[in-house]
LUMZA-684940 format. One line per 2 residues: number of its first residue (from 1); for each residue z, y, x of N, C-alpha, C, O. Coordinates in nm, 3 decimals. Layout:
N
NUM) Z,Y,X,Z,Y,X,Z,Y,X,Z,Y,X ~ ... $
# end
This chain:
231
1) 3.281,4.573,0.352,3.206,4.453,0.396,3.101,4.492,0.493,3.087,4.417,0.590 ~ 3.024,4.597,0.482,2.926,4.646,0.572,2.839,4.557,0.617,2.807,4.551,0.735 $
3) 2.788,4.469,0.515,2.683,4.380,0.551,2.530,4.408,0.542,2.493,4.456,0.435 ~ 2.453,4.389,0.620,2.296,4.414,0.642,2.223,4.283,0.629,2.256,4.189,0.702 $
5) 2.127,4.271,0.542,2.033,4.173,0.481,1.905,4.218,0.498,1.863,4.311,0.428 ~ 1.830,4.160,0.591,1.672,4.170,0.634,1.597,4.060,0.598,1.630,3.951,0.645 $
7) 1.479,4.069,0.505,1.396,3.945,0.494,1.268,4.008,0.562,1.223,4.119,0.533 ~ 1.226,3.935,0.641,1.076,3.963,0.690,0.970,3.920,0.638,0.984,3.848,0.540 $
9) 0.847,3.946,0.681,0.718,3.910,0.606,0.698,3.748,0.611,0.716,3.682,0.714 ~ 0.670,3.711,0.526,0.632,3.553,0.528,0.486,3.522,0.595,0.383,3.576,0.557 $
11) 0.494,3.433,0.692,0.386,3.407,0.778,0.341,3.253,0.729,0.419,3.165,0.696 ~ 0.203,3.245,0.732,0.175,3.105,0.690,0.083,3.049,0.813,-0.020,3.094,0.864 $
13) 0.168,2.925,0.843,0.100,2.863,0.971,0.069,2.727,0.944,0.110,2.668,0.844 ~ -0.009,2.673,1.038,-0.075,2.531,1.006,0.038,2.424,1.055,0.111,2.469,1.143 $
15) 0.062,2.311,1.018,0.163,2.217,1.081,0.091,2.070,1.049,0.008,2.048,0.961 ~ 0.142,1.983,1.137,0.071,1.846,1.154,0.053,1.796,1.014,-0.052,1.733,0.996 $
17) 0.130,1.812,0.916,0.114,1.745,0.803,0.069,1.838,0.673,0.074,1.804,0.555 ~ 0.023,1.969,0.728,-0.025,2.063,0.619,-0.006,2.202,0.668,-0.061,2.240,0.771 $
19) 0.082,2.290,0.586,0.122,2.430,0.605,0.248,2.433,0.583,0.305,2.362,0.500 ~ 0.326,2.555,0.686,0.446,2.595,0.694,0.451,2.718,0.649,0.355,2.781,0.694 $
21) 0.522,2.785,0.578,0.556,2.903,0.528,0.691,2.943,0.601,0.798,2.890,0.575 ~ 0.674,3.041,0.694,0.780,3.082,0.790,0.846,3.216,0.740,0.773,3.315,0.743 $
23) 0.977,3.232,0.693,1.044,3.347,0.657,1.148,3.380,0.754,1.248,3.310,0.765 ~ 1.126,3.495,0.833,1.220,3.539,0.937,1.331,3.618,0.849,1.302,3.671,0.741 $
25) 1.450,3.620,0.902,1.557,3.696,0.843,1.657,3.725,0.928,1.677,3.652,1.025 ~ 1.728,3.828,0.907,1.844,3.852,0.996,1.954,3.922,0.894,1.932,3.980,0.787 $
27) 2.084,3.895,0.965,2.199,3.920,0.902,2.275,4.021,0.987,2.286,3.980,1.103 ~ 2.327,4.136,0.966,2.409,4.217,1.028,2.532,4.231,0.979,2.554,4.284,0.871 $
29) 2.637,4.177,1.065,2.767,4.178,1.005,2.832,4.282,1.072,2.869,4.253,1.186 ~ 2.858,4.406,1.028,2.908,4.510,1.079,3.042,4.547,1.039,3.093,4.654,1.071 $
31) 3.106,4.447,0.960,3.248,4.445,0.921,3.348,4.419,1.007,3.321,4.411,1.127 ~ 3.485,4.402,0.961,3.569,4.350,1.020,3.606,4.218,1.016,3.701,4.180,1.084 $
33) 3.549,4.147,0.949,3.576,3.993,0.941,3.462,3.919,0.950,3.350,3.970,0.954 ~ 3.485,3.779,0.953,3.384,3.686,0.993,3.310,3.656,0.850,3.366,3.643,0.741 $
35) 3.157,3.646,0.881,3.095,3.582,0.756,3.076,3.428,0.785,3.015,3.396,0.887 ~ 3.124,3.335,0.702,3.096,3.195,0.712,3.009,3.128,0.616,3.009,3.172,0.501 $
37) 2.932,3.025,0.647,2.875,2.922,0.547,2.773,2.984,0.489,2.767,2.974,0.367 ~ 2.672,3.061,0.558,2.575,3.137,0.505,2.467,3.025,0.470,2.431,2.947,0.558 $
39) 2.420,3.018,0.352,2.306,2.910,0.297,2.184,3.007,0.233,2.196,3.086,0.139 ~ 2.066,2.980,0.308,1.962,3.032,0.244,1.873,2.917,0.186,1.825,2.828,0.256 $
41) 1.856,2.926,0.058,1.773,2.835,-0.027,1.662,2.904,-0.091,1.663,3.011,-0.153 ~ 1.530,2.795,-0.056,1.427,2.845,-0.135,1.367,2.724,-0.227,1.362,2.604,-0.197 $
43) 1.326,2.780,-0.335,1.253,2.684,-0.447,1.132,2.725,-0.467,1.121,2.831,-0.528 ~ 1.010,2.657,-0.424,0.887,2.695,-0.436,0.830,2.602,-0.563,0.831,2.480,-0.575 $
45) 0.787,2.694,-0.643,0.726,2.615,-0.783,0.570,2.688,-0.805,0.539,2.800,-0.762 ~ 0.484,2.599,-0.879,0.361,2.643,-0.907,0.367,2.735,-1.035,0.472,2.791,-1.065 $
47) 0.272,2.746,-1.096,0.237,2.861,-1.207,0.299,2.787,-1.334,0.343,2.860,-1.423 ~ 0.308,2.640,-1.354,0.383,2.602,-1.446,0.542,2.586,-1.428,0.614,2.522,-1.507 $
49) 0.583,2.647,-1.322,0.722,2.610,-1.283,0.750,2.492,-1.238,0.868,2.456,-1.236 ~ 0.657,2.414,-1.197,0.720,2.275,-1.145,0.740,2.271,-0.998,0.664,2.317,-0.913 $
51) 0.853,2.210,-0.979,0.924,2.224,-0.822,0.818,2.137,-0.727,0.781,2.022,-0.752 ~ 0.779,2.218,-0.612,0.703,2.157,-0.532,0.796,2.154,-0.415,0.790,2.057,-0.340 $
53) 0.881,2.249,-0.392,0.965,2.218,-0.238,1.092,2.274,-0.263,1.098,2.370,-0.340 ~ 1.200,2.226,-0.207,1.343,2.271,-0.210,1.393,2.291,-0.071,1.420,2.181,-0.023 $
55) 1.417,2.396,0.019,1.457,2.373,0.147,1.569,2.460,0.168,1.573,2.568,0.108 ~ 1.673,2.422,0.257,1.792,2.500,0.298,1.785,2.535,0.447,1.723,2.468,0.530 $
57) 1.853,2.644,0.472,1.879,2.687,0.621,2.036,2.734,0.620,2.076,2.823,0.546 ~ 2.102,2.677,0.694,2.234,2.694,0.702,2.299,2.758,0.842,2.280,2.702,0.950 $
59) 2.363,2.860,0.833,2.448,2.931,0.947,2.599,2.921,0.920,2.656,2.980,0.829 ~ 2.668,2.823,1.027,2.788,2.831,1.008,2.868,2.956,1.011,2.959,2.967,0.929 $
61) 2.847,3.045,1.093,2.925,3.153,1.139,2.854,3.272,1.176,2.749,3.267,1.240 ~ 2.910,3.379,1.137,2.863,3.521,1.187,2.974,3.593,1.226,3.034,3.647,1.133 $
63) 3.022,3.610,1.345,3.163,3.675,1.361,3.123,3.814,1.337,3.006,3.849,1.315 ~ 3.227,3.895,1.342,3.231,4.041,1.314,3.144,4.137,1.423,3.147,4.107,1.542 $
65) 3.089,4.220,1.389,3.006,4.321,1.478,2.877,4.211,1.546,2.836,4.214,1.662 ~ 2.839,4.135,1.458,2.728,4.034,1.526,2.626,4.027,1.441,2.640,4.024,1.318 $
67) 2.510,4.023,1.506,2.370,4.030,1.414,2.308,3.892,1.469,2.291,3.871,1.589 ~ 2.281,3.808,1.374,2.193,3.680,1.397,2.055,3.697,1.339,2.035,3.750,1.229 $
69) 1.951,3.646,1.425,1.801,3.651,1.367,1.781,3.491,1.352,1.833,3.417,1.436 ~ 1.711,3.441,1.254,1.696,3.328,1.210,1.550,3.323,1.127,1.494,3.422,1.082 $
71) 1.502,3.191,1.118,1.379,3.169,1.063,1.403,3.040,0.976,1.448,2.931,1.012 ~ 1.361,3.081,0.847,1.352,2.966,0.722,1.212,2.935,0.723,1.115,3.010,0.712 $
73) 1.220,2.808,0.737,1.077,2.730,0.714,1.068,2.662,0.592,1.163,2.600,0.543 ~ 0.952,2.672,0.539,0.905,2.596,0.423,0.792,2.506,0.427,0.676,2.545,0.411 $
75) 0.823,2.393,0.447,0.714,2.277,0.445,0.619,2.249,0.331,0.678,2.209,0.230 ~ 0.503,2.257,0.320,0.413,2.232,0.239,0.309,2.102,0.278,0.212,2.114,0.353 $
77) 0.342,1.998,0.225,0.277,1.858,0.273,0.160,1.844,0.181,0.168,1.831,0.059 ~ 0.034,1.850,0.261,-0.086,1.841,0.192,-0.106,1.696,0.113,-0.173,1.686,0.010 $
79) -0.041,1.592,0.174,-0.047,1.487,0.123,0.016,1.465,-0.044,-0.028,1.400,-0.139 ~ 0.123,1.541,-0.031,0.194,1.562,-0.166,0.094,1.658,-0.260,0.082,1.629,-0.379 $
81) 0.038,1.749,-0.216,-0.035,1.845,-0.298,-0.173,1.772,-0.326,-0.237,1.814,-0.423 ~ -0.221,1.680,-0.261,-0.328,1.570,-0.300,-0.288,1.489,-0.405,-0.369,1.439,-0.482 $
83) -0.150,1.471,-0.413,-0.110,1.384,-0.560,-0.190,1.448,-0.705,-0.244,1.558,-0.719 ~ -0.174,1.347,-0.796,-0.265,1.409,-0.935,-0.192,1.518,-0.987,-0.256,1.591,-1.063 $
85) -0.037,1.559,-0.960,-0.008,1.672,-0.996,-0.038,1.803,-0.978,-0.036,1.899,-1.055 ~ -0.074,1.787,-0.835,-0.112,1.929,-0.790,-0.257,1.918,-0.731,-0.289,1.996,-0.641 $
87) -0.342,1.832,-0.773,-0.473,1.820,-0.713,-0.554,1.954,-0.740,-0.650,1.990,-0.672 ~ -0.511,2.014,-0.833,-0.604,2.154,-0.860,-0.580,2.241,-0.749,-0.673,2.318,-0.725 $
89) -0.488,2.246,-0.681,-0.460,2.362,-0.548,-0.546,2.319,-0.431,-0.567,2.398,-0.339 ~ -0.602,2.181,-0.433,-0.711,2.184,-0.319,-0.826,2.240,-0.366,-0.901,2.283,-0.278 $
91) -0.870,2.253,-0.501,-1.006,2.305,-0.511,-0.995,2.450,-0.585,-1.100,2.501,-0.623 ~ -0.874,2.515,-0.607,-0.866,2.652,-0.650,-0.767,2.734,-0.587,-0.650,2.696,-0.586 $
93) -0.802,2.849,-0.530,-0.712,2.956,-0.487,-0.609,2.978,-0.597,-0.648,2.979,-0.714 ~ -0.479,2.997,-0.566,-0.356,3.033,-0.625,-0.261,3.099,-0.568,-0.285,3.163,-0.466 $
95) -0.129,3.095,-0.624,-0.042,3.129,-0.572,0.093,3.042,-0.585,0.095,2.951,-0.668 ~ 0.191,3.062,-0.516,0.304,2.993,-0.507,0.429,3.073,-0.574,0.420,3.192,-0.541 $
97) 0.531,3.050,-0.648,0.638,3.150,-0.673,0.757,3.077,-0.585,0.780,2.957,-0.570 ~ 0.827,3.195,-0.530,0.963,3.138,-0.443,1.044,3.201,-0.475,1.036,3.324,-0.474 $
99) 1.162,3.126,-0.518,1.297,3.178,-0.552,1.381,3.188,-0.426,1.386,3.087,-0.357 ~ 1.439,3.283,-0.390,1.544,3.286,-0.270,1.662,3.292,-0.295,1.691,3.383,-0.373 $
101) 1.759,3.220,-0.253,1.903,3.245,-0.293,1.990,3.231,-0.160,1.980,3.142,-0.076 ~ 2.068,3.328,-0.161,2.165,3.342,-0.043,2.290,3.347,-0.082,2.325,3.422,-0.174 $
103) 2.380,3.258,-0.009,2.511,3.230,-0.028,2.583,3.232,0.083,2.549,3.165,0.181 ~ 2.711,3.323,0.083,2.792,3.320,0.211,2.919,3.353,0.157,2.936,3.401,0.045 $
105) 3.032,3.319,0.262,3.166,3.329,0.234,3.218,3.446,0.328,3.204,3.437,0.450 ~ 3.277,3.553,0.271,3.309,3.691,0.350,3.461,3.651,0.360,3.531,3.613,0.265 $
107) 3.502,3.668,0.493,3.645,3.673,0.556,3.691,3.483,0.489,3.806,3.444,0.469 ~ 3.614,3.434,0.477,3.640,3.293,0.438,3.747,3.289,0.321,3.833,3.202,0.310 $
109) 3.726,3.411,0.224,3.807,3.421,0.105,3.721,3.477,-0.021,3.757,3.465,-0.138 ~ 3.595,3.543,0.024,3.527,3.621,-0.102,3.393,3.546,-0.073,3.336,3.552,0.035 $
111) 3.347,3.473,-0.187,3.217,3.422,-0.192,3.139,3.528,-0.252,3.180,3.606,-0.338 ~ 3.000,3.521,-0.189,2.889,3.621,-0.222,2.764,3.528,-0.260,2.748,3.417,-0.209 $
113) 2.685,3.580,-0.346,2.557,3.532,-0.394,2.469,3.638,-0.397,2.509,3.741,-0.451 ~ 2.339,3.632,-0.342,2.242,3.746,-0.379,2.110,3.619,-0.412,2.119,3.498,-0.392 $
115) 2.001,3.689,-0.462,1.891,3.641,-0.489,1.761,3.719,-0.517,1.769,3.825,-0.580 ~ 1.657,3.678,-0.480,1.540,3.741,-0.505,1.396,3.670,-0.512,1.380,3.571,-0.440 $
117) 1.303,3.710,-0.584,1.184,3.632,-0.591,1.066,3.697,-0.502,1.075,3.812,-0.459 ~ 0.960,3.616,-0.479,0.841,3.664,-0.393,0.737,3.539,-0.442,0.767,3.430,-0.490 $
119) 0.616,3.592,-0.417,0.490,3.513,-0.429,0.430,3.506,-0.304,0.434,3.599,-0.223 ~ 0.365,3.383,-0.282,0.297,3.337,-0.167,0.149,3.294,-0.204,0.130,3.210,-0.291 $
121) 0.038,3.357,-0.133,-0.091,3.340,-0.176,-0.122,3.189,-0.134,-0.068,3.151,-0.030 ~ -0.181,3.121,-0.187,-0.249,2.991,-0.150,-0.389,2.971,-0.166,-0.446,2.977,-0.275 $
123) -0.454,2.941,-0.035,-0.593,2.899,-0.017,-0.633,2.793,-0.034,-0.578,2.701,0.028 ~ -0.734,2.767,-0.118,-0.755,2.625,-0.147,-0.870,2.540,-0.019,-0.975,2.598,0.007 $
125) -0.845,2.440,0.033,-0.941,2.392,0.123,-1.070,2.356,0.086,-1.165,2.368,0.163 ~ -1.081,2.306,-0.046,-1.187,2.268,-0.112,-1.249,2.375,-0.217,-1.308,2.330,-0.315 $
127) -1.239,2.495,-0.201,-1.261,2.597,-0.309,-1.388,2.584,-0.322,-1.461,2.563,-0.225 ~ -1.438,2.596,-0.458,-1.570,2.598,-0.487,-1.646,2.496,-0.462,-1.762,2.520,-0.429 $
129) -1.593,2.336,-0.473,-1.674,2.221,-0.437,-1.767,2.203,-0.535,-1.754,2.213,-0.657 ~ -1.893,2.165,-0.449,-1.995,2.131,-0.561,-2.080,2.046,-0.480,-2.086,2.045,-0.357 $
131) -2.156,1.961,-0.577,-2.272,1.872,-0.518,-2.403,1.907,-0.592,-2.414,1.915,-0.714 ~ -2.507,1.930,-0.496,-2.617,1.985,-0.540,-2.718,1.901,-0.591,-2.688,1.783,-0.609 $
133) -2.853,1.947,-0.623,-2.961,1.874,-0.682,-2.974,1.745,-0.564,-2.945,1.762,-0.446 ~ -3.017,1.631,-0.614,-3.066,1.555,-0.532,-3.190,1.545,-0.481,-3.274,1.558,-0.571 $
135) -3.245,1.526,-0.359,-3.386,1.530,-0.324,-3.420,1.407,-0.286,-3.370,1.356,-0.186 ~ -3.521,1.339,-0.373,-3.550,1.190,-0.330,-3.687,1.205,-0.274,-3.768,1.287,-0.317 $
137) -3.710,1.120,-0.171,-3.840,1.082,-0.128,-3.858,0.943,-0.093,-3.766,0.862,-0.078 ~ -3.976,0.922,-0.081,-4.004,0.746,-0.058,-3.965,0.706,0.101,-4.012,0.768,0.196 $
139) -3.881,0.606,0.115,-3.863,0.569,0.292,-3.976,0.463,0.309,-4.042,0.461,0.413 ~ -3.996,0.387,0.221,-4.101,0.283,0.242,-4.168,0.224,0.124,-4.176,0.296,0.025 $
141) -4.211,0.122,0.120,-4.278,0.066,-0.001,-4.161,0.021,-0.100,-4.182,0.026,-0.222 ~ -4.057,-0.017,-0.056,-3.936,-0.073,-0.121,-3.833,0.021,-0.161,-3.761,0.007,-0.260 $
143) -3.829,0.130,-0.069,-3.673,0.208,-0.067,-3.736,0.345,-0.085,-3.855,0.376,-0.079 ~ -3.615,0.426,-0.113,-3.616,0.558,-0.110,-3.491,0.631,-0.041,-3.379,0.582,-0.030 $
145) -3.531,0.755,0.003,-3.403,0.827,0.089,-3.375,0.957,-0.022,-3.461,1.025,-0.079 ~ -3.224,0.968,-0.032,-3.186,1.093,-0.115,-3.095,1.160,0.004,-3.020,1.116,0.090 $
147) -3.147,1.309,-0.042,-3.032,1.396,0.037,-2.949,1.466,-0.071,-3.000,1.519,-0.169 ~ -2.835,1.462,-0.049,-2.708,1.499,-0.147,-2.658,1.634,-0.102,-2.573,1.627,-0.013 $
149) -2.689,1.752,-0.141,-2.615,1.867,-0.071,-2.474,1.852,-0.140,-2.445,1.799,-0.247 ~ -2.381,1.925,-0.028,-2.227,1.918,-0.013,-2.197,2.074,0.000,-2.246,2.140,0.091 $
151) -2.113,2.129,-0.097,-2.100,2.268,-0.036,-1.960,2.298,-0.093,-1.929,2.252,-0.203 ~ -1.876,2.373,-0.021,-1.746,2.411,-0.044,-1.683,2.523,0.059,-1.743,2.540,0.165 $
153) -1.577,2.593,0.037,-1.512,2.685,0.119,-1.399,2.677,0.138,-1.311,2.684,0.053 ~ -1.384,2.658,0.283,-1.215,2.620,0.323,-1.153,2.760,0.328,-1.177,2.839,0.419 $
155) -1.076,2.784,0.231,-0.978,2.904,0.212,-0.846,2.885,0.287,-0.764,2.974,0.308 ~ -0.836,2.763,0.324,-0.687,2.711,0.380,-0.680,2.759,0.529,-0.775,2.780,0.604 $
157) -0.527,2.774,0.557,-0.487,2.850,0.693,-0.542,2.753,0.804,-0.575,2.794,0.915 ~ -0.550,2.606,0.761,-0.573,2.525,0.859,-0.726,2.455,0.846,-0.781,2.433,0.739 $
159) -0.783,2.426,0.979,-0.926,2.362,0.992,-0.908,2.232,0.903,-0.801,2.173,0.887 ~ -1.032,2.195,0.847,-1.056,2.076,0.758,-1.141,1.979,0.818,-1.261,2.004,0.826 $
161) -1.091,1.860,0.867,-1.177,1.760,0.943,-1.158,1.632,0.862,-1.051,1.622,0.801 ~ -1.250,1.531,0.851,-1.222,1.412,0.776,-1.369,1.352,0.737,-1.477,1.394,0.780 $
163) -1.352,1.262,0.661,-1.484,1.197,0.617,-1.494,1.209,0.463,-1.396,1.181,0.393 ~ -1.599,1.246,0.416,-1.628,1.248,0.278,-1.721,1.135,0.257,-1.814,1.109,0.333 $
165) -1.690,1.063,0.142,-1.785,0.978,0.088,-1.801,0.984,-0.060,-1.707,0.993,-0.139 ~ -1.948,0.979,-0.095,-1.967,0.990,-0.232,-2.020,0.873,-0.283,-2.103,0.823,-0.207 $
167) -1.997,0.798,-0.408,-2.044,0.691,-0.456,-2.119,0.712,-0.593,-2.033,0.769,-0.659 ~ -2.207,0.703,-0.656,-2.271,0.730,-0.766,-2.307,0.598,-0.867,-2.369,0.498,-0.831 $
169) -2.250,0.627,-1.005,-2.242,0.515,-1.089,-2.322,0.574,-1.198,-2.336,0.694,-1.221 ~ -2.378,0.463,-1.270,-2.439,0.478,-1.378,-2.336,0.456,-1.544,-2.213,0.448,-1.532 $
171) -2.376,0.451,-1.637,-2.314,0.465,-1.759,-2.212,0.332,-1.761,-2.102,0.334,-1.816 ~ -2.263,0.226,-1.697,-2.232,0.094,-1.726,-2.123,0.047,-1.594,-2.088,-0.067,-1.561 $
173) -2.086,0.186,-1.532,-2.013,0.159,-1.405,-2.046,0.062,-1.289,-1.969,-0.008,-1.222 ~ -2.177,0.075,-1.283,-2.233,-0.013,-1.183,-2.286,0.087,-1.067,-2.361,0.181,-1.091 $
175) -2.242,0.058,-0.948,-2.272,0.175,-0.832,-2.419,0.150,-0.794,-2.467,0.041,-0.761 ~ -2.485,0.274,-0.806,-2.625,0.297,-0.765,-2.637,0.293,-0.615,-2.700,0.206,-0.556 $
177) -2.565,0.405,-0.550,-2.581,0.400,-0.427,-2.456,0.494,-0.359,-2.372,0.545,-0.433 ~ -2.451,0.513,-0.212,-2.331,0.568,-0.175,-2.373,0.613,-0.052,-2.470,0.561,0.004 $
179) -2.292,0.729,0.010,-2.326,0.767,0.144,-2.188,0.853,0.170,-2.107,0.892,0.086 ~ -2.186,0.871,0.328,-2.068,0.955,0.376,-2.116,1.064,0.484,-2.231,1.064,0.527 $
181) -2.031,1.145,0.519,-2.059,1.234,0.617,-1.909,1.262,0.688,-1.798,1.243,0.637 ~ -1.935,1.303,0.793,-1.783,1.344,0.865,-1.805,1.520,0.846,-1.903,1.590,0.872 $
183) -1.668,1.558,0.790,-1.662,1.706,0.747,-1.589,1.767,0.883,-1.499,1.706,0.940 ~ -1.635,1.882,0.925,-1.565,1.969,1.024,-1.584,2.135,0.975,-1.675,2.207,1.016 $
185) -1.481,2.176,0.882,-1.491,2.303,0.819,-1.392,2.382,0.878,-1.278,2.357,0.838 ~ -1.404,2.484,0.975,-1.313,2.565,1.004,-1.248,2.667,0.899,-1.308,2.716,0.803 $
187) -1.124,2.687,0.932,-1.059,2.774,0.848,-1.120,2.908,0.794,-1.174,2.984,0.874 ~ -1.114,2.943,0.646,-1.179,3.070,0.618,-1.332,3.071,0.645,-1.395,3.177,0.650 $
189) -1.395,2.937,0.665,-1.543,2.921,0.665,-1.607,2.848,0.528,-1.547,2.771,0.453 ~ -1.711,2.884,0.520,-1.774,2.814,0.411,-1.861,2.684,0.492,-1.897,2.692,0.609 $
191) -1.886,2.569,0.406,-1.892,2.436,0.451,-2.032,2.404,0.371,-2.028,2.418,0.249 ~ -2.142,2.366,0.426,-2.256,2.311,0.358,-2.346,2.190,0.470,-2.381,2.214,0.585 $
193) -2.365,2.067,0.399,-2.440,1.984,0.480,-2.490,1.881,0.345,-2.460,1.902,0.228 ~ -2.566,1.776,0.391,-2.630,1.700,0.308,-2.580,1.546,0.351,-2.563,1.522,0.470 $
195) -2.562,1.460,0.268,-2.548,1.320,0.277,-2.653,1.252,0.253,-2.717,1.264,0.148 ~ -2.681,1.183,0.334,-2.809,1.112,0.330,-2.777,0.949,0.270,-2.691,0.872,0.314 $
197) -2.854,0.929,0.178,-2.826,0.795,0.114,-2.959,0.730,0.115,-3.062,0.796,0.116 ~ -2.955,0.573,0.116,-3.097,0.485,0.082,-3.055,0.416,-0.023,-2.942,0.388,-0.065 $
199) -3.169,0.389,-0.064,-3.139,0.287,-0.195,-3.304,0.220,-0.250,-3.406,0.281,-0.217 ~ -3.309,0.123,-0.313,-3.426,0.058,-0.380,-3.499,0.162,-0.446,-3.433,0.261,-0.478 $
201) -3.629,0.160,-0.474,-3.677,0.244,-0.579,-3.650,0.242,-0.709,-3.668,0.337,-0.785 ~ -3.592,0.093,-0.749,-3.571,0.082,-0.877,-3.421,0.162,-0.906,-3.388,0.201,-1.018 $
203) -3.348,0.178,-0.796,-3.188,0.234,-0.834,-3.217,0.367,-0.829,-3.149,0.441,-0.900 ~ -3.312,0.419,-0.753,-3.359,0.567,-0.732,-3.386,0.642,-0.873,-3.353,0.757,-0.899 $
205) -3.445,0.563,-0.947,-3.483,0.593,-1.085,-3.352,0.623,-1.193,-3.355,0.693,-1.294 ~ -3.242,0.549,-1.137,-3.137,0.552,-1.236,-3.046,0.680,-1.187,-2.940,0.709,-1.242 $
207) -3.091,0.738,-1.097,-2.995,0.865,-1.046,-3.029,0.975,-1.137,-2.973,1.084,-1.129 ~ -3.125,0.947,-1.229,-3.154,1.046,-1.354,-3.067,1.046,-1.461,-3.002,0.943,-1.476 $
209) -3.047,1.143,-1.546,-2.956,1.117,-1.673,-2.808,1.150,-1.641,-2.775,1.238,-1.561 ~ -2.718,1.067,-1.715,-2.578,1.084,-1.699,-2.544,0.982,-1.589,-2.562,0.860,-1.590 $
211) -2.476,1.081,-1.470,-2.436,0.980,-1.370,-2.296,1.027,-1.327,-2.265,1.146,-1.325 ~ -2.216,0.932,-1.295,-2.068,0.983,-1.246,-2.091,0.971,-1.101,-2.170,0.903,-1.036 $
213) -1.992,1.063,-1.066,-1.956,1.075,-0.869,-1.823,1.030,-0.846,-1.728,1.083,-0.904 ~ -1.809,0.934,-0.762,-1.667,0.904,-0.709,-1.645,0.955,-0.591,-1.703,0.903,-0.495 $
215) -1.568,1.053,-0.573,-1.591,1.129,-0.417,-1.429,1.066,-0.360,-1.325,1.050,-0.423 ~ -1.459,1.043,-0.225,-1.326,1.010,-0.160,-1.336,1.093,-0.014,-1.422,1.087,0.074 $
217) -1.219,1.168,-0.023,-1.199,1.259,0.112,-1.098,1.193,0.174,-1.015,1.139,0.100 ~ -1.082,1.181,0.308,-0.977,1.126,0.406,-0.970,1.189,0.532,-1.069,1.199,0.605 $
219) -0.861,1.233,0.560,-0.844,1.297,0.700,-0.691,1.281,0.740,-0.621,1.231,0.652 ~ -0.629,1.315,0.856,-0.521,1.291,0.899,-0.399,1.318,0.800,-0.295,1.251,0.801 $
221) -0.423,1.415,0.723,-0.307,1.506,0.670,-0.286,1.430,0.523,-0.178,1.388,0.484 ~ -0.410,1.422,0.449,-0.398,1.372,0.340,-0.538,1.261,0.296,-0.632,1.235,0.372 $
223) -0.521,1.214,0.171,-0.637,1.139,0.108,-0.654,1.177,-0.018,-0.555,1.178,-0.092 ~ -0.757,1.209,-0.058,-0.810,1.257,-0.209,-0.917,1.180,-0.239,-1.005,1.152,-0.158 $
225) -0.913,1.138,-0.370,-1.046,1.073,-0.449,-1.044,1.126,-0.600,-0.936,1.129,-0.659 ~ -1.144,1.162,-0.656,-1.184,1.209,-0.775,-1.296,1.162,-0.828,-1.380,1.099,-0.764 $
227) -1.305,1.197,-0.978,-1.436,1.163,-1.034,-1.496,1.289,-1.115,-1.424,1.367,-1.177 ~ -1.633,1.299,-1.108,-1.685,1.413,-1.159,-1.822,1.362,-1.235,-1.877,1.259,-1.197 $
229) -1.861,1.420,-1.317,-2.009,1.413,-1.374,-2.137,1.461,-1.299,-2.121,1.563,-1.233 ~ -2.246,1.413,-1.299,-2.329,1.469,-1.230,-2.477,1.466,-1.327,-2.510,1.369,-1.396 $
231) -2.540,1.569,-1.318,-2.659,1.582,-1.425,-2.617,1.608,-1.563,-2.701,1.620,-1.652 $
# end
């Protein structure tokens, strides 16, 4: 058969909808017969073996004494990752498991199947996200101003831009105050900024004790909202 199969290094690249894993490969057909119907399939799963993506690359024919070079791309849509099932990937670094299956037909008579496994590191765009201690100061005789520190690390391969809104609620689910900022966090950089919020002096006293935060982050690739406790 004299078949050579080479899998290159996986490259992680930004895309319009999120991130693309790019897997270059080559097939050397140094035998006497054609290789037909080559199919390279990848299955990407998380640590719970939940399927995140399944993608196929098809090469119809590799004639004898021919080498083909191709690239198999695995799209990871951040909008899907932002869904409830995969929300953890936006806040914590992890890795994906990749099962690689290769099927082909030798001389259009003998089917051959190969398989291997790999792991791909995943960097969270909102790693170590935290809301710091609120600083309150009087704005005038009726209202106060609050500075709310927001910190995270963008471990993703893509720059993160968008709008972050924080809403603060008391135990009775009544909103105390809210504010928003424009996020511009380059890839592999730490981000820190303050959200400025205004409220009545009476409402400012309600920020002590048990408070719930509703966070909403929106950008062109995905929308994410989640709840957290403050204090």
